[in-house]
C-alpha positions in Angstrom: 91.2 -52.1 45.5 90.0 -53.1 42.1 90.0 -50.6 39.2 87.8 -51.1 36.2 88.6 -49.4 32.9 86.0 -48.2 30.5 86.1 -49.8 27.0 87.4 -46.5 25.6 90.3 -46.2 28.1 91.2 -49.9 27.7 91.3 -49.5 23.9 93.6 -46.4 24.2 96.0 -48.2 26.6 96.2 -51.5 24.6 96.0 -50.0 21.2 93.2 -52.2 19.8 89.5 -52.3 20.1 87.5 -54.9 22.0 84.1 -56.2 21.1 81.1 -55.8 23.3 79.8 -59.3 24.1 78.0 -60.7 21.1 76.8 -64.3 20.5 77.7 -66.6 17.7 75.0 -65.0 15.5 76.3 -61.5 16.1 73.2 -60.3 17.9 73.8 -57.3 20.0 72.1 -56.9 23.4 69.6 -54.0 23.4 68.0 -52.2 26.2 64.4 -51.0 25.9 61.9 -50.0 28.6 64.6 -50.9 31.2 64.8 -54.5 29.9 67.9 -56.0 28.3 67.1 -58.1 25.2 69.4 -60.5 23.5 68.8 -58.8 20.1 67.2 -55.8 18.4 64.6 -58.2 16.9 63.5 -59.1 20.4 63.2 -55.5 21.6 61.2 -54.6 18.5 58.8 -57.5 19.1 58.5 -56.5 22.8 57.5 -53.0 21.6 54.8 -54.5 19.3 53.5 -56.7 22.1 53.4 -53.7 24.5 51.2 -51.9 22.0 48.8 -54.8 21.8 48.7 -54.9 25.6 47.9 -51.2 25.7 45.1 -51.7 23.2 43.6 -54.6 25.3 44.3 -57.5 22.9 46.7 -59.2 25.2 47.5 -59.2 28.9 50.0 -60.5 31.4 53.0 -59.9 29.1 56.2 -61.4 30.6 59.7 -61.8 29.3 62.3 -64.6 29.7 59.8 -67.0 31.3 61.6 -70.2 32.4 60.2 -73.7 31.6 61.8 -76.7 33.2 62.6 -79.3 30.5 64.7 -81.8 32.4 65.3 -81.7 36.2 68.7 -82.2 37.8 70.0 -85.7 37.3 72.4 -87.6 39.5 74.1 -90.5 37.8 77.0 -92.6 39.1 78.1 -89.9 41.5 77.9 -87.1 38.9 75.4 -84.3 38.9 74.0 -83.0 35.7 72.2 -79.6 36.1 68.6 -79.0 35.1 67.8 -77.9 31.6 65.5 -75.0 31.0 64.0 -73.2 28.1 63.5 -69.5 28.4 60.6 -68.1 26.4 61.3 -64.7 24.9 57.7 -63.8 25.7 54.6 -65.2 27.3 51.2 -63.5 27.3 47.5 -64.3 27.4 45.1 -63.4 24.5 42.2 -61.5 26.0 39.6 -62.7 23.5 40.4 -66.4 23.7 42.3 -66.8 27.0 45.0 -68.8 25.2 48.5 -68.6 26.8 51.0 -67.9 24.1 54.7 -68.6 24.3 56.8 -66.8 21.7 60.4 -67.1 20.6 61.8 -64.5 18.2 64.3 -66.0 15.7 66.0 -65.2 12.5 66.1 -67.6 9.6 69.5 -68.7 10.7 69.0 -69.0 14.4 65.8 -71.0 14.1 67.8 -73.9 12.6 70.1 -74.2 15.7 70.0 -77.9 16.8 70.0 -77.1 20.5 67.1 -74.7 20.0 65.1 -77.2 17.9 65.6 -79.9 20.6 64.5 -77.6 23.4 61.4 -76.7 21.5 60.5 -80.4 21.0 61.0 -81.0 24.7 58.9 -77.9 25.6 56.0 -79.0 23.4 56.1 -82.6 24.7 56.2 -81.5 28.3 53.8 -78.5 28.1 51.1 -79.4 25.5 48.7 -76.9 27.0 50.7 -73.9 25.8 50.4 -72.4 22.3 53.9 -71.9 21.0 54.6 -69.4 18.2 57.9 -68.9 16.5 58.3 -65.4 15.2 60.7 -65.3 12.3 62.1 -61.9 11.8 63.4 -61.0 8.4 65.7 -58.0 8.1 
């Protein structure tokens, strides 16, 4: 039998606090509308997009849409897993029919080298999408 302790019980037993999982930029996962977002910024943007969808400006709003950037590679007996980019949001503009792919970033996170490389791969592999980087200032 496995027993799981709550955060509060663990902290009382051990005598020190534990952090809820955060990433290197200290974003805290946030739940809104039954969806877990990587940050408060993302959940706020989702709320905005839901309002635009209700008003009929956009349709087909999706979250965490995967885009294959590099397929699985086998090289000299070693397997390298596929590389994917997960769009924070994807939707269609009703008026123009454009498919928009959005990523919500802060000024700091938008400079991440891995992120920048994935965006370059995304844009070169999927030129038909319209990519928008939403910079969220606090």
